[in-house]
C-alpha positions in Angstrom: -112.7 -210.2 -32.8 -110.1 -208.5 -34.8 -107.6 -210.5 -36.1 -103.7 -210.6 -35.3 -102.9 -208.7 -38.3 -105.0 -205.8 -37.0 -103.2 -206.4 -33.4 -99.6 -206.0 -35.4 -100.8 -202.8 -36.9 -102.3 -201.2 -33.7 -99.0 -202.1 -31.9 -97.0 -201.0 -34.5 -98.7 -197.6 -34.8 -98.3 -197.7 -30.8 -94.5 -198.0 -30.6 -94.5 -195.0 -33.2 -96.5 -192.6 -31.9 -95.3 -193.0 -28.1 -91.7 -192.2 -29.5 -92.9 -189.6 -31.7 -95.0 -187.9 -28.8 -91.8 -187.5 -26.8 -89.6 -186.2 -29.2 -92.2 -183.7 -30.4 -92.8 -182.6 -26.7 -88.9 -182.1 -26.1 -88.6 -180.1 -29.4 -91.3 -177.8 -28.3 -90.4 -177.2 -25.1 -86.9 -176.2 -26.5 -88.1 -174.2 -29.9 -91.4 -172.7 -28.3 -93.2 -173.8 -31.5 -97.2 -173.8 -31.3 -97.0 -176.1 -34.2 -94.6 -178.6 -32.4 -97.1 -178.8 -29.0 -100.0 -179.0 -31.1 -98.3 -182.5 -32.8 -97.1 -183.7 -29.8 -100.7 -183.5 -28.3 -101.9 -184.9 -31.7 -99.5 -188.1 -31.3 -100.3 -188.3 -27.5 -103.8 -188.9 -28.4 -103.2 -191.4 -31.2 -100.9 -193.5 -28.7 -104.1 -193.4 -26.2 -106.3 -194.3 -29.1 -104.3 -197.3 -29.9 -104.4 -198.7 -26.4 -108.1 -198.3 -26.6 -108.4 -200.2 -29.8 -106.2 -203.0 -28.1 -108.6 -203.0 -25.1 -111.7 -203.1 -27.4 -110.2 -206.0 -29.4 -109.7 -208.0 -26.4 -113.0 -207.2 -24.9 -114.4 -208.1 -28.2 -113.2 -211.8 -28.2 -115.3 -212.3 -24.9 -117.5 -215.6 -25.1 -121.2 -215.0 -25.6 -123.2 -215.2 -22.3 -126.9 -215.1 -21.3 -126.7 -211.1 -21.2 -125.0 -211.0 -24.5 -125.9 -214.3 -26.4 -124.2 -213.0 -29.9 -121.1 -212.2 -28.4 -119.5 -209.0 -27.4 -118.0 -208.2 -31.0 -119.4 -204.7 -31.3 -117.8 -203.7 -28.4 -114.6 -203.0 -30.7 -116.6 -200.7 -32.6 -117.8 -198.9 -29.6 -114.3 -198.5 -28.5 -113.6 -197.3 -32.2 -116.5 -194.5 -31.7 -114.8 -193.3 -28.3 -111.5 -192.9 -30.3 -113.2 -191.0 -33.1 -114.6 -188.7 -30.3 -111.1 -188.5 -28.7 -109.7 -187.3 -32.0 -112.1 -184.8 -32.5 -112.2 -183.4 -29.0 -108.5 -183.5 -28.0 -106.9 -184.0 -31.1 -108.8 -181.2 -33.1 -110.1 -179.1 -30.3 -106.7 -178.7 -28.6 -104.9 -177.9 -32.0 -107.3 -175.0 -33.0 -107.2 -173.6 -29.5 -103.5 -173.7 -29.2 -103.2 -172.0 -32.8 -105.5 -169.4 -31.9 -103.7 -168.7 -28.8 -100.5 -168.6 -30.7 -101.9 -166.2 -33.3 -103.4 -163.8 -30.5 -100.0 -163.9 -28.6 -97.1 -164.8 -31.0 -94.0 -165.7 -29.7 -90.5 -166.4 -31.8 -89.3 -169.9 -32.2 -85.7 -170.7 -31.9 -83.5 -173.7 -32.5 -85.7 -174.8 -35.8 -83.0 -177.3 -36.4 -84.3 -179.3 -33.8 -87.9 -179.1 -34.8 -87.2 -180.3 -38.3 -85.2 -182.9 -37.3 -87.8 -184.3 -35.0 -90.5 -183.8 -37.8 -88.0 -185.6 -40.4 -87.8 -188.7 -37.7 -91.5 -188.5 -37.1 -92.3 -188.6 -40.8 -90.0 -191.8 -41.1 -91.8 -193.4 -38.2 -95.4 -192.5 -39.4 -94.3 -193.9 -43.2 -93.4 -197.4 -41.3 -96.5 -197.6 -39.1 -98.5 -196.7 -42.4 -96.9 -199.0 -44.5 -97.6 -201.8 -42.0 -101.6 -200.9 -41.7 -101.6 -200.7 -45.7 -100.1 -204.2 -46.1 -102.6 -205.6 -43.6 -105.4 -203.5 -45.4 -104.3 -204.7 -48.8 -104.7 -208.4 -47.8 -108.5 -207.7 -47.6 -109.6 -205.3 -50.3 -108.7 -207.5 -53.5 -109.6 -205.8 -56.6 -111.6 -203.0 -54.9 -110.1 -199.4 -55.4 -108.7 -197.8 -52.2 -111.5 -195.4 -51.8 -114.3 -198.2 -52.2 -112.3 -200.7 -49.7 -112.0 -197.9 -47.3 -116.1 -197.5 -47.5 -116.9 -201.1 -47.2 -114.2 -202.4 -44.7 -115.4 -203.5 -41.4 -112.1 -203.7 -39.7 -112.2 -200.6 -37.6 -109.0 -200.6 -36.0 -107.1 -200.7 -39.3 -109.2 -198.2 -40.9 -108.5 -196.0 -37.7 -104.9 -196.3 -37.9 -104.5 -195.5 -41.6 -106.8 -192.4 -41.4 -104.9 -191.6 -38.4 -101.5 -191.6 -40.0 -102.8 -189.8 -43.1 -103.9 -187.1 -40.6 -100.2 -187.6 -39.0 -98.3 -187.1 -42.6 -100.7 -183.9 -43.2 -100.0 -182.4 -39.9 -96.2 -183.1 -40.1 -96.3 -181.1 -43.5 -98.3 -178.5 -42.1 -96.1 -178.2 -39.2 -92.9 -177.9 -41.2 -94.7 -175.3 -43.6 -95.6 -173.2 -40.6 -92.2 -173.1 -38.9 -90.5 -172.5 -42.3 -92.9 -169.6 -43.2 -92.3 -168.1 -39.8 -88.5 -168.5 -40.0 -88.5 -166.9 -43.5 -90.9 -163.9 -42.8 -89.7 -163.5 -39.3 -93.5 -163.5 -38.4 -94.4 -166.3 -35.9 -98.1 -166.0 -36.9 -97.5 -168.8 -39.1 -96.8 -171.0 -36.8 -100.0 -170.5 -34.9 -102.2 -170.9 -38.3 -100.2 -174.2 -38.9 -101.6 -175.2 -35.8 -105.1 -174.3 -36.6 -105.0 -176.0 -40.0 -103.7 -179.2 -38.2 -106.9 -179.1 -36.0 -109.2 -178.7 -39.0 -107.5 -181.8 -40.8 -108.1 -183.6 -37.5 -111.6 -182.7 -37.2 -112.4 -183.6 -40.7 -110.8 -187.2 -40.1 -112.7 -187.4 -36.9 -116.1 -186.9 -38.6 -115.0 -189.6 -41.3 -114.5 -192.2 -38.1 -117.4 -191.0 -36.5 -119.3 -191.7 -39.4 -118.2 -195.2 -40.1 -118.2 -196.1 -36.5 -121.8 -195.2 -36.1 -122.7 -197.3 -39.1 -120.8 -200.3 -37.8 -122.3 -199.8 -34.1 -125.9 -199.9 -35.8 -124.9 -203.0 -37.7 -123.8 -203.4 -41.4 -124.4 -206.5 -43.7 -121.5 -208.4 -44.8 -120.0 -207.8 -48.4 -122.3 -208.7 -51.3 -120.1 -211.6 -52.5 -120.2 -213.4 -49.2 -124.1 -213.0 -49.1 -124.2 -214.6 -52.8 -121.7 -217.3 -51.9 -123.9 -218.2 -48.5 -127.1 -218.3 -50.7 -125.3 -220.7 -53.4 -124.2 -222.6 -50.6 -127.8 -223.3 -49.0 -129.6 -223.7 -52.5 -127.1 -226.5 -53.2 -128.7 -228.8 -50.8 -131.1 -231.4 -51.6 -134.7 -230.6 -50.4 -134.2 -226.9 -51.1 -136.5 -225.4 -53.6 -135.2 -221.7 -53.5 -133.3 -219.6 -51.1 -134.9 -216.3 -50.4 -133.7 -213.2 -48.1 -130.0 -213.6 -46.7 -129.6 -211.6 -44.0 -126.1 -210.6 -42.4 -124.6 -208.6 -39.9 -121.0 -207.8 -38.8 -120.7 -208.2 -35.1 -116.8 -207.7 -35.6 -114.8 -207.7 -38.3 -114.4 -211.4 -38.6 -117.5 -212.1 -36.9 -120.8 -212.3 -38.9 -124.3 -213.8 -38.1 -126.5 -214.5 -40.7 -130.1 -215.7 -41.2 -131.3 -217.6 -44.4 -135.0 -217.7 -45.6 -135.4 -220.9 -47.5 -138.3 -222.5 -49.4 -138.3 -226.4 -49.0 -139.7 -229.3 -51.1 -143.5 -230.0 -50.3 -142.8 -233.3 -50.6 -140.1 -233.9 -47.8 -141.1 -234.7 -44.1 -140.5 -232.5 -41.2 -137.9 -234.6 -40.0 -136.0 -234.3 -43.3 -136.3 -230.6 -43.2 -134.6 -230.4 -39.8 -132.0 -232.5 -41.4 -131.4 -230.2 -44.2 -131.4 -227.0 -42.0 -128.5 -228.6 -39.9 -126.7 -229.7 -42.9 -127.1 -226.0 -44.5 -125.7 -224.4 -41.0 -122.9 -226.8 -40.8 -121.9 -226.2 -44.2 -122.0 -222.3 -44.1 -120.3 -222.3 -40.8 -117.7 -225.0 -42.2 -117.3 -222.9 -45.7 -117.4 -219.5 -44.1 -115.0 -219.2 -40.8 -116.1 -215.5 -40.6 -119.7 -216.7 -40.2 -120.1 -217.5 -36.4 -124.0 -218.1 -36.4 -126.1 -219.4 -38.9 -129.9 -219.7 -38.5 -132.1 -221.0 -41.2 -135.9 -220.0 -41.3 -138.1 -221.6 -43.7 -140.3 -219.4 -46.0 -143.6 -218.7 -44.8 -142.5 -219.3 -41.3 -143.8 -216.8 -38.8 
């Protein structure tokens, strides 16, 4: 299941987005801005997404049972997929629809000072949420570049918060630009165009989230460094001649199942092989807490 760090990131983002959504809708009602309506919907969708991620995190911690012998860890990835779909259908879809509607039937905006004040406050809150998510993300990425770490991460909640926040910051900039151009030119068409652009940004982020969530649902292997460390741990036991394939799959960000294929010395007895297998399983589970299930399979076994 996702750790306490991910929960803190989600709760921070939830608190920020609830406040931002209320402020944006109030500003939209006062100013009549299409871009502010779009931004309000965006923040409301983000808030809903964070509630779903918290629910998925809780569900992923359920103990294994007869129906799900490897546990419920992947339920977190299922809810991450749902979140990605909501970003695409509600966030992007509503934004584009609202923008096109405003472009076809443009209406002038008013009280822009309120809108810009709300956008400034929203930017500060999004920055706070992004900073908390980055701190959590940097703990696990090590020496990897940001781009590589985003590709390799199995921590779907933190990834979603980071990408949603990136989309939010871009949306705020587009909304501010649209409002400024509408005011400077006297043409409210710019406000509607800003809404369409926000929708396209959210659509691109949603596609990225869908691709990542799909991969995690199917099952992704652990980091190569962890695989090699597991191999070295198993190979260090007396009676092990060599270690073949080490299969791993993430059930959740901190739940890995591994299957180790090992070649044992023909001179040792079956009882000694059984003891070595138990020793390997104990050693791997003890050395790598993220590995929740260990299976050792003698090479040549059917």
